[in-house]
Phi, psi and omega in degrees: 000320182295322183290323183291321181273355175082028178284133177248125180293129182291138180273141178298147178234079186297156178258168178297324182289325176296319176297316179296323178296317177296314183296320177294322177296318179292322178299314179296321174299321181292327178293317180296331182272000177078021180272331184229140176277145178300325176298323174295319176296323177296323177291323176298315181303315181302313183290323177292331173290325177296316179293324177298318176299320179295314180302314180303316181294326181270357181068029184257137180230329187262148178296326181299343179273354187256113174233182186301312176306324178294322177295319180294328174295324180293322179297320176297314182296319183292321179293323177297320176297315181299317182294334176296327180276317180201128181284356188262342190242019182300305183298314179303315182286332175293315179299314182290321179296319180292320179298317183293312183296326177296321177294319178300313183286328173301320175299322181293320178294319178301329183253024176059028177268344178213153178270340185206143179284118183277354188267123172264131180290152178247021181126176181261122181303130181080001185279353182238091190298335182287343178273171177085206185295155177231153173305144172289147172285160179301319181294326176294322178294320180295322179294317178302318178296320183299322186255015189297324183300137004266027180249028188294324176296312178301324180292316183291323180294314178294319181301313190254004176241333188066017179295144167296160183301322180292327176280329179296315181291331182270355181297129176256167181287342174288342177273359180259113181262096185291322183289316178278347183057050174219153170249123182239120184212143170274117182293146181291317191289311183255344180077020181261151183270126175261132173236114189242117173301136181278116179291155184303316178301314179292323180299319178296316179294318179296318179294324176294318180293321176298316184294319183289318183266332188049062188280159170282158183299334184273352180283156180286151177283318183266129175238147176291118182297340178279324185247336185077009182254164181299143178294148162263164182294319176297321182292320175299319179303313181293324182288323176291319177298325177291323173303317179297319179297315183284344176261356179077028178250116184288143173055050184269066181281155186300329181297334181294334174297326177294316178299317184295314181296318185292318183290320177301313181299316178299319182291332180272000177106003176290153180272160175306328175298314180300315181293320179293325179291322180287318183277348186067044183233183178265152179299323181299317177294323176300307183297323186285315187264336190241317186297311180294321178298325183298324178277314190288331182276349182077013186294327186299335177297328182291329185274330185247355180073031180229164172246150182300131178084001183279151182261344179244148183239161183285312182235314181283153176265158176120169183230136175267098182222154180277132179294142179300136174081005179263124178256159179298319180299322180290318188288333183298338178264009185264175182299161186301323183296327177287325180296314180294323175301318177296318184302323181284354183287336178148164186300317183292320176293323182292320179298317179295325179292322180293322174297316179300320185289342176284345177273190182291352185275003186306144176266007188300315185293328180288329175294314186297320180282320189277347184238035182290332178235138180286144177277170179296323178300313180298320179297319179293325177296316177301318178298323182291320181301318184273352183269347182238134179287166180292138181090351176254138183292136178267161179293164180298134180258000000 
């Protein structure tokens, strides 16, 4: 009868809010199944709230009103908001923002709420290791330490553990082993166990805080000095950024401490396995984001008192020179110690090494298989790394 009279069944026209309700319910289900981290869901919520604010300003409610040109307008709006907060992180935030929004609209398409995903990606988050946070210079760390009060404990914890902000604010006293002088925690992002030797500076700060508060094991280590309540990740970010402003250090976001610790360890002779174990990360990530950067950025000169290609050193003896007849292609298949040695020779050689490691001569599989357990030498190296402060010359490794 409907066909005879020409009746057309009305198609549902879902709203953005209906999509968000379904997406959040599905995300919570995936969190319970262990497929998504709660910290990832928090980041998704932040971006969807930003897009909701943009929709409110434009008077848009239905998904049918959202097309690709509209999304491109949002990207411009989003970057302007990011730049008002910090001029350093616009590009990085846009890539991540577009990726999150693309995932949300992909969910809408999968559930027949849209026929086509209107979001165009701007790149792969984390796909460009040269972007984003950079290691602090020794002088910047000294300035941050000088002006750290009343955030000295947060500074020492980030400085000497390399914990991500989400893990730093969630750290409990039960995860701090004073007898073994280690911090052991399963990271929120990757679910990997990080085992961090407690540096002397951090140990003093933790002991003083424990004596002052006499906390229970389940209590959080970091408290907001203004409220006396546990830090949230955004509040820790703002406190450390404020520390940077009063000390004259630009873009002092918490993740830069992670970069600094990783590069310093590599420069002092630690292996990618050592760094991955401390950071709770993968060897692949350490090689991709930190090992090449340690050589290409010239950061190792600050830790050893040398310049690339120089024959004389400040404190340590020895010369950083390329061995005769050693090519980047040949070295890319060699053990990690030789790879890192080559990385320190200079930006040009590090670049050739990076290209060589992309070929079939990569040592990555050999690293993963050969460094499942730390050797006695790597443990001693790790102790040396944590026994000397940044900017102070370390003993020969």
